[in-house]
N, C-alpha and C positions, 0 to 999 in steps of 0.2 A: 504494500500500500504506500502510495506517495504522500509525503508530508507537504501539504499545500497550506501555506499561511495566507491568511486574509490580509489585504493591505490595511494600514491603520486608518481609522475613521478621520475624515477631515473635521476639524473643530469649527463650529459656527459661533460667532460672537453675536448674541442677540441682546438687544437693549431691553432692560427691565423697565417696568412702569415707574418704579421708584428705586433709586440706587441703594437705599438702606434696606437691610434684611430684618424683618420683624423677629422678635425673640421667639414667638410661637410658630414660626415658619417651619413646616415639616417637609417641604419639597426639596429635592436634591437639585433640581434644575430651575433656574430663574424664570419668572413669568414675564411676558411682554405683550403689548397690545397687538391685536390682529384685526384687520378689516376684511372679513370674509363671511359668506353665507355658510350655514351648516344644514345638513339634511341627515336625519337619523332614519334608518330603515329597520323596522321591526317585523320579524316573520309572523304571519298570521295565517289561519286556515284558509281564508279566501284571498290570499296574496299579500305581498308586503304592505305594511302600513308606513306611511311617510310622515315624519314629524319635522317641520321646518323651523329654522331659527337663525341666530347670528352668533358668531364667536365673539366673546368679550375680551378674552385674553387667553394665552396659551403658553406652554413650555414644551420642551422636547419629550415630556412624559405624559402630558394631558392638557386639558383646556376647560375653561369655564364658558358656558353658553347660556343664552336666553332663548327659550323655546315657546311655541304657541300651544303646545299640548304637554301634559305631564308624562314623565318617564318614571320608572321604578328604580329604587336603590338596588344595586348589585346586578341589574339587568345588563347584558352584553348586547350591543347593537353595532351594525355596520354604519360607519360615519363617512359622509362625503363632505369635505371642506372645499369650498370653491369661491372664486372671485370672477366677476364678469370679464375682467381684462387680464387677469394674471393666472389663469388655470386653477388647479387644485389637486387634491389627492384623496384617496380612500384609506381608511384604517378601521380596525375593530376597537371599540372602547367599552369600558365598564363604567356604569354610573355609580359614583361614590356617594353623592348626596344630591338632594333636590329641595328647593324652597319655592313656595308659591309667592307671588308678589300681589300687592293690592290691586294692580292693574289687570290681573288675570293672566299674567305670563308665568313662566316657570324658569328659574335659574338653576342650572345643574353643573356639578363638577364631574368630570369624567377622566379616567385614566386610560391611556392607550394600552391595549393588551399585548402589543409587540413593540419592539424598539423600531423607531422610524428609520427607513432606508435613507441613504444619502440623497436620493432624489426627493423624497418627502421632506427631509430637513431643509434642502435648498428651497423648496416651494414655501415652506413655513417662513424661511428667512425673507423671501420676496414679499410675502403677505405682511410680515412685520414691518418691513421697510416702507411699504405702501401706507400702512396705518400711521407710522411715524411722520411720513410726509404730509398726510392729511391733517395731523395735529399741529403742524408748524404753520 
C-alpha cells in the first residue's frame, strides 16, 4: 500500500464580527458576518421540505441563521448556502439550538457535520468579504 499524504490545508484569515473573544466563547473557530441566503432541506414522506432563511454569521465549523419556519434541536439537514452573485455550497449540518423571535422568525445555530472542503472554505471567504464590503 502506498503512503499518500494529503497536502496541508490552506489557512483562511476570516474577519471576526468583533476582535475581542468573549470569556464564555466555546467555539474553536472565529465567527464572521456573511451575506448569503440559506435553504434547509428536510426529508419528508411526500418529498423534501424546504425551509428558507438568511445566514447571520458563520465560522469554519457552523453558522447562525434566521429562518421563516422552525427546525428541531439535534435535527440533521442538508444546507444550501448561496448568494445571487457569488455562488454557494452545500453541506450537512446539525441544529444545536433554536429560538423563536417576537416577529415570528426562528434563529438557529447549527454545526457542520463534516469539515468544509477547500472549495467550500474559499466560497465562505468570498461571502464574508462581500458582507464586509456591504458594511463599509
